[in-house]
MIPAKOL-264982 format. One record per residue (C-alpha): residue number from 1; x, y, z. Coordinates in steps of 0.1 Angstrom, whole numbers, plus 5000, padded with zeros to 4 digits. Layout:
R, NUM, X, Y, Z .
...
//
This chain:
R, 1, 4567, 1637, 8018 .
R, 2, 4546, 1664, 8012 .
R, 3, 4505, 1658, 8010 .
R, 4, 4508, 1673, 7973 .
R, 5, 4531, 1647, 7966 .
R, 6, 4517, 1622, 7981 .
R, 7, 4482, 1627, 7965 .
R, 8, 4498, 1630, 7931 .
R, 9, 4514, 1601, 7934 .
R, 10, 4482, 1581, 7944 .
R, 11, 4461, 1603, 7910 .
R, 12, 4482, 1576, 7888 .
R, 13, 4464, 1546, 7902 .
R, 14, 4434, 1563, 7907 .
R, 15, 4408, 1554, 7880 .
R, 16, 4383, 1584, 7890 .
R, 17, 4388, 1617, 7881 .
R, 18, 4416, 1637, 7900 .
R, 19, 4413, 1675, 7899 .
R, 20, 4441, 1696, 7917 .
R, 21, 4442, 1730, 7924 .
R, 22, 4463, 1739, 7890 .
R, 23, 4431, 1724, 7868 .
R, 24, 4405, 1749, 7853 .
R, 25, 4377, 1729, 7868 .
R, 26, 4385, 1731, 7905 .
R, 27, 4373, 1762, 7918 .
R, 28, 4343, 1750, 7908 .
R, 29, 4346, 1714, 7919 .
R, 30, 4355, 1731, 7956 .
R, 31, 4322, 1749, 7957 .
R, 32, 4297, 1743, 7984 .
R, 33, 4261, 1753, 7978 .
R, 34, 4269, 1773, 8012 .
R, 35, 4284, 1800, 8001 .
R, 36, 4297, 1805, 8039 .
R, 37, 4325, 1780, 8037 .
R, 38, 4354, 1788, 8013 .
R, 39, 4375, 1758, 8015 .
R, 40, 4406, 1746, 7995 .
R, 41, 4413, 1710, 7995 .
R, 42, 4444, 1693, 7988 .
R, 43, 4426, 1674, 7963 .
R, 44, 4390, 1661, 7951 .
R, 45, 4391, 1625, 7940 .
R, 46, 4356, 1622, 7915 .
R, 47, 4348, 1586, 7918 .
R, 48, 4329, 1570, 7889 .
R, 49, 4322, 1534, 7905 .
R, 50, 4325, 1518, 7933 .
R, 51, 4356, 1505, 7935 .
R, 52, 4370, 1541, 7936 .
R, 53, 4352, 1550, 7964 .
R, 54, 4371, 1523, 7980 .
R, 55, 4407, 1527, 7967 .
R, 56, 4401, 1562, 7979 .
R, 57, 4387, 1553, 8016 .
R, 58, 4422, 1528, 8018 .
R, 59, 4443, 1561, 8006 .
R, 60, 4432, 1583, 8032 .
R, 61, 4436, 1554, 8059 .
R, 62, 4467, 1542, 8050 .
R, 63, 4482, 1576, 8048 .
R, 64, 4459, 1592, 8078 .
R, 65, 4451, 1618, 8055 .
R, 66, 4422, 1644, 8063 .
R, 67, 4395, 1638, 8045 .
R, 68, 4360, 1643, 8036 .
R, 69, 4328, 1630, 8015 .
R, 70, 4308, 1652, 7989 .
R, 71, 4277, 1640, 7978 .
R, 72, 4253, 1669, 7961 .
R, 73, 4271, 1695, 7982 .
R, 74, 4243, 1707, 7998 .
R, 75, 4252, 1709, 8030 .
R, 76, 4245, 1732, 8057 .
R, 77, 4275, 1729, 8082 .
R, 78, 4301, 1728, 8058 .
R, 79, 4312, 1694, 8062 .
R, 80, 4317, 1679, 8029 .
R, 81, 4350, 1700, 8022 .
R, 82, 4377, 1699, 8036 .
R, 83, 4406, 1722, 8036 .
R, 84, 4441, 1708, 8027 .
R, 85, 4430, 1673, 8025 .
R, 86, 4413, 1651, 8000 .
R, 87, 4373, 1653, 7985 .
R, 88, 4362, 1621, 7980 .
R, 89, 4329, 1635, 7957 .
R, 90, 4303, 1609, 7945 .
R, 91, 4287, 1636, 7921 .
R, 92, 4292, 1614, 7891 .
R, 93, 4282, 1588, 7908 .
R, 94, 4244, 1596, 7902 .
R, 95, 4227, 1568, 7880 .
R, 96, 4190, 1562, 7891 .
R, 97, 4178, 1528, 7879 .
R, 98, 4139, 1527, 7882 .
R, 99, 4117, 1491, 7883 .
R, 100, 4083, 1499, 7880 .
R, 101, 4067, 1461, 7887 .
R, 102, 4081, 1458, 7918 .
R, 103, 4082, 1494, 7927 .
R, 104, 4117, 1499, 7935 .
R, 105, 4149, 1522, 7924 .
R, 106, 4183, 1516, 7930 .
R, 107, 4203, 1554, 7936 .
R, 108, 4237, 1560, 7934 .
R, 109, 4255, 1580, 7962 .
R, 110, 4256, 1609, 7945 .
R, 111, 4222, 1619, 7927 .
R, 112, 4197, 1644, 7936 .
R, 113, 4167, 1646, 7941 .
R, 114, 4158, 1663, 7913 .
R, 115, 4178, 1635, 7892 .
R, 116, 4159, 1608, 7917 .
R, 117, 4125, 1625, 7912 .
R, 118, 4125, 1627, 7880 .
R, 119, 4133, 1591, 7870 .
R, 120, 4106, 1577, 7891 .
R, 121, 4079, 1604, 7882 .
R, 122, 4085, 1592, 7849 .
R, 123, 4063, 1560, 7864 .
R, 124, 4044, 1582, 7881 .
R, 125, 4065, 1567, 7910 .
R, 126, 4078, 1589, 7941 .
R, 127, 4094, 1583, 7977 .
R, 128, 4100, 1608, 7999 .
R, 129, 4124, 1634, 7996 .
R, 130, 4134, 1672, 8006 .
R, 131, 4120, 1699, 7987 .
R, 132, 4149, 1714, 7974 .
R, 133, 4157, 1696, 7937 .
R, 134, 4198, 1704, 7944 .
R, 135, 4194, 1679, 7976 .
R, 136, 4221, 1654, 7977 .
R, 137, 4198, 1619, 7989 .
R, 138, 4232, 1606, 8006 .
R, 139, 4228, 1632, 8031 .
R, 140, 4195, 1636, 8028 .
R, 141, 4192, 1596, 8038 .
R, 142, 4213, 1592, 8060 .
R, 143, 4207, 1619, 8082 .
R, 144, 4165, 1614, 8081 .
R, 145, 4146, 1630, 8047 .
R, 146, 4115, 1651, 8048 .
R, 147, 4094, 1663, 8030 .
R, 148, 4060, 1667, 8014 .
R, 149, 4053, 1628, 8011 .
R, 150, 4070, 1622, 8048 .
R, 151, 4036, 1622, 8070 .
R, 152, 4021, 1599, 8040 .
R, 153, 4051, 1578, 8033 .
R, 154, 4076, 1580, 8062 .
R, 155, 4108, 1597, 8060 .
R, 156, 4134, 1590, 8032 .
R, 157, 4155, 1569, 8057 .
R, 158, 4121, 1549, 8061 .
R, 159, 4118, 1537, 8021 .
R, 160, 4158, 1530, 8023 .
R, 161, 4154, 1486, 8015 .
R, 162, 4194, 1481, 8014 .
R, 163, 4226, 1500, 8012 .
R, 164, 4260, 1494, 7991 .
R, 165, 4283, 1507, 8017 .
R, 166, 4325, 1512, 8016 .
R, 167, 4331, 1507, 8057 .
R, 168, 4364, 1524, 8070 .
R, 169, 4382, 1488, 8062 .
R, 170, 4381, 1491, 8026 .
R, 171, 4351, 1466, 8020 .
R, 172, 4321, 1474, 8000 .
R, 173, 4293, 1455, 8016 .
R, 174, 4253, 1453, 8013 .
R, 175, 4233, 1461, 8045 .
R, 176, 4200, 1455, 8049 .
R, 177, 4170, 1437, 8075 .
R, 178, 4188, 1403, 8069 .
R, 179, 4223, 1414, 8062 .
R, 180, 4249, 1432, 8085 .
R, 181, 4214, 1446, 8105 .
R, 182, 4234, 1465, 8129 .
R, 183, 4251, 1484, 8105 .
R, 184, 4216, 1491, 8082 .
R, 185, 4199, 1504, 8112 .
R, 186, 4231, 1526, 8120 .
R, 187, 4232, 1545, 8085 .
R, 188, 4193, 1552, 8085 .
R, 189, 4199, 1583, 8105 .
R, 190, 4232, 1581, 8119 .
R, 191, 4245, 1606, 8089 .
R, 192, 4278, 1598, 8073 .
R, 193, 4293, 1580, 8101 .
R, 194, 4295, 1544, 8094 .
R, 195, 4311, 1545, 8063 .
R, 196, 4302, 1562, 8026 .
R, 197, 4273, 1546, 8008 .
R, 198, 4277, 1542, 7972 .
R, 199, 4240, 1531, 7963 .
R, 200, 4205, 1530, 7981 .
R, 201, 4181, 1505, 7968 .
R, 202, 4146, 1527, 7975 .
R, 203, 4107, 1519, 7984 .
R, 204, 4090, 1539, 7956 .
R, 205, 4050, 1546, 7959 .
R, 206, 4027, 1554, 7937 .
R, 207, 4023, 1596, 7930 .
R, 208, 4015, 1620, 7902 .
R, 209, 4026, 1628, 7878 .
R, 210, 4001, 1656, 7890 .
R, 211, 3995, 1666, 7930 .
R, 212, 3971, 1694, 7944 .
R, 213, 3995, 1725, 7950 .
R, 214, 3983, 1754, 7978 .
R, 215, 4001, 1787, 7988 .
R, 216, 3990, 1814, 8002 .
R, 217, 4005, 1849, 8017 .
R, 218, 3998, 1871, 8041 .
R, 219, 4002, 1903, 8054 .
R, 220, 4027, 1905, 8081 .
R, 221, 4007, 1917, 8104 .
R, 222, 3981, 1887, 8100 .
R, 223, 4006, 1862, 8113 .
R, 224, 3994, 1855, 8152 .
R, 225, 3960, 1848, 8132 .
R, 226, 3977, 1826, 8108 .
R, 227, 3991, 1805, 8130 .
R, 228, 3965, 1801, 8152 .
R, 229, 3941, 1787, 8124 .
R, 230, 3975, 1770, 8110 .
R, 231, 3979, 1749, 8144 .
R, 232, 3944, 1738, 8142 .
R, 233, 3938, 1730, 8109 .
R, 234, 3971, 1709, 8113 .
R, 235, 3956, 1688, 8142 .
R, 236, 3932, 1674, 8119 .
R, 237, 3953, 1667, 8089 .
R, 238, 3951, 1638, 8069 .
R, 239, 3987, 1620, 8060 .
R, 240, 3982, 1629, 8027 .
R, 241, 3985, 1667, 8027 .
R, 242, 4014, 1685, 8039 .
R, 243, 4014, 1721, 8051 .
R, 244, 4042, 1745, 8060 .
R, 245, 4042, 1779, 8077 .
R, 246, 4071, 1801, 8063 .
R, 247, 4079, 1835, 8070 .
R, 248, 4102, 1849, 8045 .
R, 249, 4107, 1880, 8020 .
R, 250, 4085, 1885, 7987 .
R, 251, 4100, 1878, 7960 .
R, 252, 4102, 1911, 7938 .
R, 253, 4091, 1889, 7910 .
R, 254, 4056, 1885, 7896 .
R, 255, 4033, 1873, 7902 .
R, 256, 4035, 1889, 7935 .
R, 257, 4021, 1926, 7944 .
R, 258, 4049, 1950, 7938 .
R, 259, 4034, 1967, 7969 .
R, 260, 4052, 1938, 7991 .
R, 261, 4080, 1933, 7975 .
R, 262, 4109, 1925, 8001 .
R, 263, 4083, 1927, 8031 .
R, 264, 4080, 1897, 8056 .
R, 265, 4049, 1877, 8047 .
R, 266, 4037, 1846, 8066 .
R, 267, 4026, 1822, 8044 .
R, 268, 4007, 1785, 8036 .
R, 269, 4033, 1765, 8011 .
R, 270, 4008, 1727, 8013 .
R, 271, 4000, 1699, 7988 .
R, 272, 3975, 1668, 7986 .
R, 273, 3988, 1638, 7971 .
R, 274, 3961, 1616, 7972 .
R, 275, 3926, 1615, 7953 .
R, 276, 3927, 1657, 7937 .
R, 277, 3886, 1654, 7948 .
R, 278, 3895, 1645, 7983 .
R, 279, 3925, 1668, 7979 .
R, 280, 3903, 1705, 7970 .
R, 281, 3879, 1689, 8002 .
R, 282, 3907, 1695, 8026 .
R, 283, 3920, 1724, 8016 .
R, 284, 3888, 1748, 8014 .
R, 285, 3894, 1755, 8047 .
R, 286, 3931, 1772, 8039 .
R, 287, 3917, 1787, 8002 .
R, 288, 3886, 1802, 8023 .
R, 289, 3909, 1814, 8050 .
R, 290, 3922, 1853, 8061 .
R, 291, 3928, 1880, 8032 .
R, 292, 3964, 1873, 8017 .
R, 293, 3976, 1892, 7989 .
R, 294, 3982, 1862, 7969 .
R, 295, 3967, 1829, 7971 .
R, 296, 3963, 1798, 7943 .
R, 297, 3952, 1762, 7939 .
R, 298, 3959, 1742, 7909 .
R, 299, 3973, 1712, 7901 .
R, 300, 4009, 1705, 7894 .
R, 301, 4034, 1686, 7885 .
R, 302, 4049, 1669, 7913 .
R, 303, 4084, 1673, 7901 .
R, 304, 4080, 1713, 7889 .
R, 305, 4065, 1711, 7927 .
R, 306, 4099, 1697, 7940 .
R, 307, 4115, 1726, 7926 .
R, 308, 4095, 1756, 7935 .
R, 309, 4123, 1762, 7961 .
R, 310, 4151, 1759, 7942 .
R, 311, 4149, 1801, 7930 .
R, 312, 4147, 1807, 7972 .
R, 313, 4179, 1794, 7982 .
R, 314, 4202, 1795, 7952 .
R, 315, 4240, 1780, 7953 .
R, 316, 4266, 1807, 7964 .
R, 317, 4249, 1824, 7989 .
R, 318, 4257, 1823, 8030 .
R, 319, 4235, 1801, 8051 .
R, 320, 4235, 1795, 8088 .
R, 321, 4212, 1772, 8107 .
R, 322, 4196, 1766, 8141 .
R, 323, 4167, 1740, 8143 .
R, 324, 4144, 1729, 8173 .
R, 325, 4114, 1703, 8175 .
R, 326, 4081, 1716, 8190 .
R, 327, 4053, 1696, 8209 .
R, 328, 4031, 1724, 8200 .
R, 329, 4024, 1757, 8189 .
R, 330, 4024, 1774, 8219 .
R, 331, 4009, 1807, 8222 .
R, 332, 4042, 1818, 8238 .
R, 333, 4065, 1804, 8210 .
R, 334, 4035, 1825, 8186 .
R, 335, 4044, 1854, 8203 .
R, 336, 4087, 1846, 8196 .
R, 337, 4080, 1837, 8164 .
R, 338, 4058, 1874, 8155 .
R, 339, 4091, 1889, 8178 .
R, 340, 4122, 1877, 8154 .
R, 341, 4106, 1876, 8123 .
R, 342, 4089, 1913, 8116 .
R, 343, 4125, 1924, 8106 .
R, 344, 4140, 1892, 8085 .
R, 345, 4177, 1897, 8085 .
R, 346, 4188, 1889, 8054 .
R, 347, 4172, 1893, 8014 .
R, 348, 4168, 1852, 8014 .
R, 349, 4163, 1843, 8049 .
R, 350, 4132, 1823, 8063 .
R, 351, 4122, 1804, 8093 .
R, 352, 4091, 1776, 8087 .
R, 353, 4076, 1747, 8108 .
R, 354, 4072, 1716, 8096 .
R, 355, 4047, 1693, 8106 .
R, 356, 4053, 1657, 8116 .
R, 357, 4029, 1632, 8125 .
R, 358, 4014, 1606, 8101 .
R, 359, 4034, 1578, 8089 .
R, 360, 4066, 1593, 8108 .
R, 361, 4050, 1598, 8143 .
R, 362, 4035, 1556, 8135 .
R, 363, 4071, 1538, 8130 .
R, 364, 4087, 1536, 8165 .
R, 365, 4116, 1554, 8172 .
R, 366, 4137, 1524, 8179 .
R, 367, 4133, 1511, 8143 .
R, 368, 4162, 1535, 8127 .
R, 369, 4185, 1555, 8144 .
R, 370, 4166, 1587, 8136 .
R, 371, 4149, 1590, 8170 .
R, 372, 4125, 1624, 8167 .
R, 373, 4092, 1602, 8159 .
R, 374, 4069, 1617, 8188 .
R, 375, 4072, 1655, 8177 .
R, 376, 4049, 1672, 8166 .
R, 377, 4069, 1704, 8145 .
R, 378, 4101, 1706, 8131 .
R, 379, 4115, 1746, 8131 .
R, 380, 4141, 1756, 8111 .
R, 381, 4158, 1793, 8113 .
R, 382, 4176, 1800, 8081 .
R, 383, 4189, 1829, 8079 .
R, 384, 4203, 1840, 8039 .
R, 385, 4225, 1865, 8029 .
R, 386, 4252, 1877, 8003 .
R, 387, 4276, 1898, 8021 .
R, 388, 4307, 1889, 8043 .
R, 389, 4305, 1922, 8060 .
R, 390, 4269, 1906, 8073 .
R, 391, 4280, 1875, 8091 .
R, 392, 4277, 1885, 8121 .
R, 393, 4236, 1901, 8120 .
R, 394, 4226, 1874, 8105 .
R, 395, 4242, 1845, 8126 .
R, 396, 4240, 1867, 8159 .
R, 397, 4198, 1868, 8151 .
R, 398, 4196, 1833, 8144 .
R, 399, 4209, 1828, 8175 .
R, 400, 4192, 1847, 8197 .
R, 401, 4161, 1835, 8177 .
R, 402, 4171, 1799, 8190 .
R, 403, 4180, 1809, 8223 .
R, 404, 4145, 1825, 8233 .
R, 405, 4123, 1798, 8219 .
R, 406, 4147, 1772, 8235 .
R, 407, 4120, 1773, 8266 .
R, 408, 4091, 1764, 8240 .
R, 409, 4107, 1733, 8226 .
R, 410, 4108, 1698, 8234 .
R, 411, 4150, 1689, 8230 .
R, 412, 4165, 1669, 8203 .
R, 413, 4178, 1687, 8167 .
R, 414, 4174, 1672, 8133 .
R, 415, 4210, 1666, 8123 .
R, 416, 4205, 1675, 8089 .
R, 417, 4200, 1712, 8102 .
R, 418, 4224, 1714, 8125 .
R, 419, 4250, 1740, 8118 .
R, 420, 4291, 1736, 8116 .
R, 421, 4291, 1750, 8156 .
R, 422, 4270, 1729, 8174 .
R, 423, 4292, 1694, 8186 .
R, 424, 4278, 1692, 8220 .
R, 425, 4241, 1690, 8203 .
R, 426, 4252, 1655, 8189 .
R, 427, 4243, 1636, 8218 .
R, 428, 4204, 1657, 8214 .
R, 429, 4205, 1645, 8176 .
R, 430, 4201, 1612, 8186 .
R, 431, 4190, 1608, 8224 .
R, 432, 4175, 1573, 8234 .
R, 433, 4193, 1557, 8203 .
R, 434, 4227, 1573, 8209 .
R, 435, 4243, 1550, 8233 .
R, 436, 4240, 1517, 8207 .
R, 437, 4250, 1543, 8180 .
R, 438, 4286, 1542, 8201 .
R, 439, 4288, 1507, 8202 .
R, 440, 4278, 1505, 8161 .
R, 441, 4307, 1532, 8156 .
R, 442, 4330, 1508, 8178 .
R, 443, 4321, 1479, 8159 .
R, 444, 4326, 1495, 8124 .
R, 445, 4348, 1523, 8124 .
R, 446, 4367, 1523, 8160 .
R, 447, 4394, 1546, 8149 .
R, 448, 4366, 1572, 8137 .
R, 449, 4379, 1572, 8106 .
R, 450, 4346, 1591, 8096 .
R, 451, 4349, 1621, 8115 .
R, 452, 4342, 1653, 8092 .
R, 453, 4304, 1650, 8096 .
R, 454, 4285, 1654, 8133 .
R, 455, 4306, 1629, 8147 .
R, 456, 4295, 1600, 8167 .
R, 457, 4330, 1594, 8184 .
R, 458, 4336, 1560, 8196 .
R, 459, 4350, 1567, 8226 .
//
């Protein structure tokens, strides 16, 4: 029986929404944030409740079908949609329930950062999430999750209290420090290798509703001075301060001066989430430094800050990713950054340094599957462009940049920043925790059902 006929038969008993290629909603439903991937699944099973996920998992297992799992669909590697198989889509399962009295939230696996932030901020609460509101909470938390709050409160996965998860054998179970603790350890960093999380329970913290935001944009010619100042400044920064160093093309919009539109800039993007007066004092050296062509420091709604990168990473563009960890920003690393960023190949291309440290470092590397606690910086090379004929130019630039920088890195890679062609780096994503993950995979998914991901092979 053809796969289409098998799925048609399943759709008669499936209680969620089944979207086939002949449906008007199919094209929109199959498209990812990353337009580099254009896949055509046989159908999309849009789940509305955990039992729908159980039914879909049992169905693909029993029929040995290709499938993928989609939450927010903000996927660098294109793994959340498959060709000629079934997409198990959680996007309708996006409910967020906040209990402000105990500072906890129950967040369904299809919710986005923006939906989570909005619900928590109604009570002046938040936890660490990414810095783009369209990112799905599921993929973010399962791989790691870093942002403005990570130095203060740890990564997204560090704030997971428990998960409800559908396992390879079709059970819907709880995993926490007290129950199925090995599985709970593995899903905090191990990605989607161990099942489909239908909901997370998160720990929340008092944040906002306003935080102190600072941005400064410098002429590219000042980039060496900017980075030399930046590494000294961040060495003394408090946990309440997060500051990214960006290379990007200046948007052709106000308030950026017209003479800089389309040119490369080196920029500080910073946020202080503690006491405003302390924040002004700590941000003052940034404010006083150099000769930027645009800068501002102002209180900003936390939810607005979390959306401020959205316009720079629009859905449907073509994106490619390469990443490294650094123990320091060495003089040689600055040389390489200057060499490869003076002419960014795509209109939306960016490279940025994200400081780690703080609470991320104070948690033991063995506490969760995420192992890179001792790294100083995560560096992300992210070309973004619109034209298919420019694929080679952008990808070649990123790969050459990545190779050249290799000698200045400390090994390892953040799994959420891996591209589709990096199977050989999966062990580098987990280093000393990899063998333990393999053993847990053997227990919970011995047949490697969940393999449409950066896969931990049970062997």
